[in-house]
C-alpha positions as CSV (number, residue, x, y, z in Angstrom):
1,M,-12.4,4.3,2.3
2,Y,-11.9,3.2,-1.3
3,N,-11.7,-0.3,-2.8
4,L,-9.2,-1.3,-5.3
5,D,-10.7,-2.0,-8.7
6,N,-9.8,-5.6,-9.7
7,T,-9.4,-4.9,-13.4
8,A,-7.1,-2.0,-12.7
9,L,-5.1,-4.1,-10.4
10,Q,-4.7,-6.9,-12.9
11,I,-3.5,-4.3,-15.5
12,A,-1.1,-2.9,-13.0
13,I,0.4,-6.3,-12.1
14,A,1.2,-7.0,-15.8
15,A,2.6,-3.5,-16.3
16,N,4.7,-3.6,-13.1
17,V,6.2,-6.9,-14.0
18,S,6.9,-5.9,-17.6
19,A,8.7,-2.7,-16.5
20,A,10.7,-4.6,-13.9
21,L,11.8,-7.3,-16.3
22,T,12.7,-4.7,-19.0
23,E,14.8,-2.9,-16.4
24,D,16.6,-6.1,-15.2
25,V,16.8,-8.4,-18.2
26,A,16.8,-5.9,-21.1
27,S,18.3,-7.6,-24.1
28,G,18.8,-10.9,-22.3
29,D,20.2,-12.6,-19.2
30,I,23.8,-13.5,-20.0
31,N,24.3,-15.1,-16.6
32,A,21.6,-17.7,-17.3
33,L,23.5,-18.7,-20.4
34,L,26.1,-20.3,-18.1
35,I,23.6,-23.1,-17.4
36,P,22.7,-25.8,-20.0
37,E,19.4,-25.0,-21.7
38,S,18.0,-28.4,-20.9
39,Q,18.7,-28.2,-17.2
40,T,15.6,-28.1,-15.0
41,A,15.4,-27.2,-11.3
42,V,13.2,-26.5,-8.3
43,A,13.6,-23.1,-6.6
44,K,12.4,-22.7,-3.0
45,I,11.6,-19.3,-1.6
46,I,11.8,-19.0,2.2
47,T,11.5,-16.2,4.6
48,R,14.3,-15.4,7.1
49,Q,12.0,-13.5,9.4
50,D,8.4,-13.3,10.6
51,A,6.2,-11.4,8.2
52,V,2.9,-11.0,6.5
53,L,3.0,-12.4,2.9
54,C,2.0,-10.2,0.0
55,G,2.7,-10.1,-3.7
56,T,2.0,-13.6,-4.9
57,A,0.3,-12.4,-8.1
58,W,3.4,-10.4,-9.0
59,V,5.6,-13.4,-8.6
60,I,3.3,-15.5,-10.7
61,E,3.2,-12.9,-13.4
62,T,7.0,-12.5,-13.3
63,F,7.6,-16.2,-14.1
64,R,4.6,-16.3,-16.6
65,Q,6.2,-13.5,-18.6
66,I,9.6,-15.2,-18.6
67,D,8.5,-18.7,-19.3
68,P,4.8,-19.9,-19.2
69,S,6.0,-23.5,-18.6
70,I,7.1,-22.7,-15.1
71,E,4.9,-24.1,-12.3
72,L,4.5,-22.7,-8.8
73,R,3.3,-24.4,-5.7
74,W,2.3,-22.0,-3.0
75,H,2.2,-22.9,0.7
76,F,0.8,-19.6,1.8
77,N,-1.6,-16.9,0.5
78,D,-1.5,-13.1,0.6
79,G,-2.3,-11.9,4.0
80,D,-1.0,-15.0,5.8
81,S,1.4,-14.7,8.7
82,L,4.8,-16.2,8.1
83,K,7.3,-17.5,10.6
84,A,11.1,-17.4,10.1
85,D,12.3,-20.2,7.8
86,D,8.8,-21.0,6.4
87,L,8.8,-22.3,2.9
88,I,6.6,-19.9,0.9
89,V,6.6,-21.3,-2.6
90,E,8.3,-23.9,-4.8
91,V,8.9,-23.0,-8.4
92,T,9.7,-25.7,-11.0
93,G,10.9,-25.2,-14.5
94,P,14.0,-24.5,-16.7
95,A,16.9,-23.5,-14.5
96,R,17.7,-20.6,-16.8
97,S,14.2,-19.2,-16.5
98,L,14.1,-19.6,-12.7
99,L,17.3,-17.6,-12.3
100,T,16.3,-14.9,-14.7
101,G,13.1,-14.3,-12.7
102,E,14.6,-14.6,-9.2
103,R,15.5,-11.0,-8.4
104,T,12.4,-9.5,-10.0
105,A,10.1,-12.0,-8.2
106,L,11.9,-11.4,-4.8
107,N,11.9,-7.6,-5.2
108,F,8.1,-7.6,-5.5
109,L,7.6,-10.1,-2.7
110,Q,10.0,-8.4,-0.3
111,L,8.6,-4.9,-0.8
112,M,5.0,-5.8,-0.7
113,S,5.3,-8.2,2.3
114,A,7.2,-5.4,4.1
115,V,4.2,-3.0,3.5
116,A,1.7,-5.6,4.6
117,T,3.8,-6.4,7.7
118,R,4.2,-2.8,8.7
119,T,0.5,-2.2,8.2
120,Q,-0.4,-5.2,10.3
121,Y,1.9,-3.9,13.1
122,F,0.1,-0.6,13.4
123,V,-3.4,-2.1,12.8
124,S,-2.8,-4.4,15.8
125,K,-2.0,-1.5,18.0
126,V,-5.4,0.1,17.5
127,R,-7.6,-3.0,17.2
128,G,-10.8,-2.5,19.1
129,N,-11.0,1.2,18.3
130,Q,-13.8,2.4,16.0
131,M,-11.5,3.9,13.4
132,E,-9.8,2.8,10.2
133,L,-6.1,3.0,9.5
134,I,-5.6,4.3,6.0
135,D,-2.7,4.9,3.6
136,T,-1.6,8.0,1.6
137,R,-0.2,8.8,-1.9
138,K,3.3,8.6,-0.5
139,T,4.1,5.5,-2.6
140,I,7.0,4.4,-4.8
141,P,6.3,5.9,-8.3
142,G,4.8,3.2,-10.6
143,L,3.9,0.9,-7.7
144,R,0.9,2.8,-6.3
145,L,-1.7,0.0,-6.7
146,A,0.8,-2.7,-5.6
147,Q,1.5,-0.9,-2.3
148,K,-2.1,0.0,-1.7
149,Y,-3.0,-3.6,-2.2
150,A,-0.3,-4.6,0.3
151,V,-1.9,-2.2,2.8
152,T,-5.1,-4.1,2.6
153,C,-3.3,-7.4,3.1
154,G,-2.0,-6.0,6.3
155,G,-5.5,-5.1,7.5
156,G,-5.4,-1.4,6.6
157,Q,-7.7,0.5,4.2
158,N,-7.0,2.6,1.1
159,H,-7.4,6.4,1.0
160,R,-8.1,7.8,-2.5
161,M,-6.1,6.1,-5.3
162,G,-4.9,9.3,-6.8
163,L,-5.8,12.8,-7.8
164,Y,-8.8,11.6,-9.9
165,D,-11.2,9.8,-7.5
166,A,-11.8,12.3,-4.7
167,F,-11.0,15.9,-3.7
168,L,-8.5,16.5,-1.0
169,I,-8.4,20.3,-0.7
170,K,-5.1,21.3,0.9
171,E,-3.4,24.5,2.0
172,N,-2.3,25.6,-1.5
173,H,-5.7,24.8,-3.1
174,I,-7.4,26.9,-0.4
175,A,-5.0,29.8,-1.0
176,A,-5.4,29.6,-4.7
177,C,-9.2,29.5,-4.5
178,G,-9.5,32.3,-2.0
179,G,-10.7,30.3,1.0
180,I,-12.1,27.0,2.2
181,D,-15.7,27.7,1.3
182,K,-14.9,28.8,-2.2
183,A,-12.7,25.8,-2.8
184,V,-15.4,23.4,-1.5
185,Q,-18.2,25.0,-3.6
186,A,-16.1,24.9,-6.7
187,A,-15.5,21.2,-6.1
188,R,-19.2,20.6,-5.7
189,V,-19.8,22.2,-9.1
190,L,-16.9,20.4,-10.8
191,A,-17.8,16.9,-9.6
192,P,-21.0,16.7,-7.6
193,N,-20.7,13.0,-6.8
194,K,-17.1,13.1,-5.7
195,L,-16.2,13.0,-2.0
196,I,-14.7,16.2,-0.7
197,E,-12.1,16.3,2.1
198,V,-10.5,19.4,3.4
199,E,-7.1,19.7,5.2
200,T,-7.1,21.9,8.2
201,E,-4.4,23.1,10.5
202,T,-6.4,24.9,13.2
203,L,-9.8,24.7,15.0
204,E,-10.8,27.9,13.2
205,E,-10.2,26.2,9.8
206,L,-12.1,23.2,11.0
207,E,-15.1,25.4,11.7
208,Q,-14.8,26.8,8.2
209,A,-14.7,23.4,6.7
210,L,-17.7,22.3,8.7
211,Q,-19.7,25.3,7.5
212,S,-18.7,24.6,3.9
213,G,-20.2,21.1,4.1
214,A,-17.0,19.1,3.6
215,D,-17.5,15.3,3.8
216,I,-14.3,14.6,5.6
217,I,-12.0,17.0,7.5
218,M,-8.3,16.2,7.9
219,L,-6.6,17.3,11.1
220,D,-3.0,18.1,10.1
221,N,-0.7,17.8,13.0
222,F,-3.3,18.7,15.6
223,S,-2.4,18.2,19.3
224,L,-4.3,15.5,21.1
225,E,-6.3,18.1,23.0
226,D,-7.4,19.9,19.8
227,T,-8.1,16.5,18.2
228,K,-10.6,15.7,20.9
229,K,-12.2,19.2,20.5
230,A,-12.4,18.6,16.7
231,V,-14.1,15.3,17.2
232,E,-16.8,16.9,19.4
233,L,-17.3,19.9,17.1
234,S,-17.7,17.6,14.0
235,R,-19.9,14.9,15.5
236,G,-22.8,14.2,13.1
237,K,-21.5,16.8,10.6
238,A,-18.4,15.3,9.0
239,K,-16.0,12.5,9.3
240,I,-12.6,13.2,10.9
241,E,-9.2,12.1,9.7
242,A,-6.1,12.6,11.8
243,S,-2.8,12.9,9.9
244,G,0.7,14.2,10.2
245,G,3.5,12.9,12.5
246,I,1.5,10.1,14.0
247,N,3.8,7.3,15.3
248,D,4.1,4.5,17.8
249,D,4.0,7.0,20.7
250,T,0.9,8.9,19.6
251,L,-1.3,6.5,17.5
252,I,-3.2,4.9,20.3
253,D,-4.2,8.2,22.0
254,I,-5.2,9.7,18.7
255,A,-7.3,6.6,17.9
256,Q,-9.0,6.7,21.3
257,A,-9.8,10.4,20.8
258,G,-12.7,9.2,18.5
259,V,-11.4,10.0,15.0
260,D,-12.9,8.1,12.1
261,Y,-9.6,7.6,10.2
262,V,-5.9,7.8,10.9
263,S,-3.7,8.2,7.8
264,M,0.0,7.2,7.9
265,G,2.5,7.7,5.1
266,T,4.9,5.5,6.9
267,L,2.9,2.4,5.8
268,T,4.2,2.7,2.3
269,K,7.3,5.0,2.4
270,D,9.2,3.9,5.5
271,V,9.5,0.1,4.9
272,T,12.4,-2.3,5.0
273,A,12.3,-5.2,2.7
274,V,11.4,-8.5,4.3
275,D,14.4,-10.9,4.2
276,L,13.6,-13.6,1.7
277,S,15.9,-16.1,0.0
278,M,15.6,-18.4,-3.1
279,R,17.5,-21.6,-3.2
280,L,17.9,-23.6,-6.5
281,Y,17.9,-27.4,-6.5
282,M,19.0,-29.0,-9.8
283,E,16.9,-31.9,-11.1
284,A,18.6,-35.0,-12.6
């Protein structure tokens, strides 16, 4: 639905890494001082499990901020499928610097690869259906763009980036505005060029959203039967997004009901880090 802005992404990468290194290294890595300053090494990062790679730019930025002399040789790119024991990247430079950056680099790579891997899993289940699998705002604070980028590496699409780039009029907005139509019309006045989506919980609310001229209507926890009815009622009038409680057992049926989008918070909030490992080899 929305494309990540490359400039914003580059700014986020630098900021993400800076914050992570401040958190981890702070006043200095006292552990690294155990190693002679002149010692150089090669670090090899491998995966212990099958996965989809994501986060290479964050790894590059991590080592750049620590020591620009560090060199990286990648064997895979973001979005590539990995098999257990694959060598992902070789990192060469001062041993102290490699070890200082190890955990931060792995944290980004493990998390983002996990999001990409989980997204690819769900995308593969609905391949061939005329719908898009999209993410939500249920992301780790401070890592919104990183996780949304990872979703795209797994074959998914991005919903709105935040509260600023599109309207998603939900239950509390509707109550505060005095109804769906009033909320939609107020949105049209405030930002005529912004997309307007309305969350609905019943077919009656769906009808109200259609009459209001909403661009997209979200079906929140609709049954499969009501989802099919909503698709028929909305045909040619508005796009339909299914959301809420969609999982392995229900995704395929919902996709086949004819919705335009399925949004799943699980893509970014219910992930388990990919098992990666970094091994250091000292140079003579």
